[in-house]
Structure formats: C-alpha cells, structure tokens
N, C-alpha and C positions, 0 to 999 in steps of 0.2 A: 507656549508659543513665543517665538522671538519677535521683538519689535521690528517692523519694517523701516529701514532707513531710506528716505526718499531723496533728500538733497545730495547732490554730488559733493558738496562741501562737508556735509555730515559724514558721508562715506569716506572722504579723505581723512577726517578726524579719527574715525574708527580704524581705518587702515594704519594710520600713524600709531594708534594705541597698540595694535597688534604687533607692529614692528618694534616698538619700544619694549613690549613684553618679551619678545624674542631676544632682544639685546640684553635685558636684565636677567633673563634666565640662562644666558650664555649659549643659546641655541643659534650659533653662527650660520648654520646651513639655512635655517628658516629666515634669519635676518637677511642673508644674501638673496634669497628668493624674493623676499618682500621688496628689497631695494631694486632688484632687477625688474620686477613687475612695475614698480613706480617709474622706473626709467622708461619702460615700454609705453606706459600710459602718457608720460610726458612727451615722448617722441610721436606717438601715433594716435593719441586720444583726440576727442573733440576740443574745441577752444575752451569750453567750460571745464572739461576734465583737466586740461593742461593748466588752467588757472588754479584749480583746486589743488593739484599736485604741487605746483610751484608755491602758492601762497599759504596753504594749510599744511600739507604733508611735509614739505621740505623744511618749513619754519619749525614745525613741532618736533620733528625727528632731530634736526640739527641742533636745536636748543637743548633738547634732552641729552644728546651726545656730548655737547660741550659741557653741560652741567656735571656729567659723570666722567668726563675726561676720556671719551672714546675718540679715536682718531678718525675724523670725518674724511680727510683726504684719502685714507687707505680704504675706507668702506664704501664711499659714494661712487656709483658709476659716473661717467663723464658728464652727462646732461644734468643729473641731479647736482653734481658738484658745481657745475656752471651756474645753476639757479641759486645755489647756496652762496656762491661768491657774489652774485648780483645783489643779493639781500645784504650781505655783509658790507659791501663797498658801495651801496646806494648812496647818492648825494643826500646830505642832511642828516645822516645817521651817525 
C-alpha cells in the first residue's frame, strides 16, 4: 500500500520529483504535461496550493534544471517562469 501524502507541500515535493524523473529520463512529453499541470495549479489553485507550487515545486524543479543545464526559459510555461524569475531576482539574494 502506498503512503498517503497529506500536506500540500509534501505533494508539491513529490510532484517535483516526478517532473525531475521525467526530465532525467528524457520523457519530454511527460515533462511538458507536468509543467502544464503545475501552471494550471499556479493559476487556479487555492492560495495554499499556489504557495506550494511557487515555493516548493518551482524552486525544486528550476534548481534541478539549472544544475543539469536544461533551458528553463524554453520549458517553463509563462506563470511558472514568472515565479522562477521572482525567486532569482528577489531582493537580498
């Protein structure tokens, strides 16, 4: 039996892991589906969901993509890219 993930932040971590696995395996169709789903959650999710996508998912996936030299600007849909840029250009970082 699979463990039930209850926290939206834990779910965002798991979702980021699934996305990173798709990237590493070269499954760009699945990667694109994951990124588009994250985009939808960021646009239409609850405030807690939006925070989890922005702070957990985007951070995890973008860090991974930078580490392995994947082009973030080409892969991220507009809202995810905007969240990424907010993190990169946040004051004090």
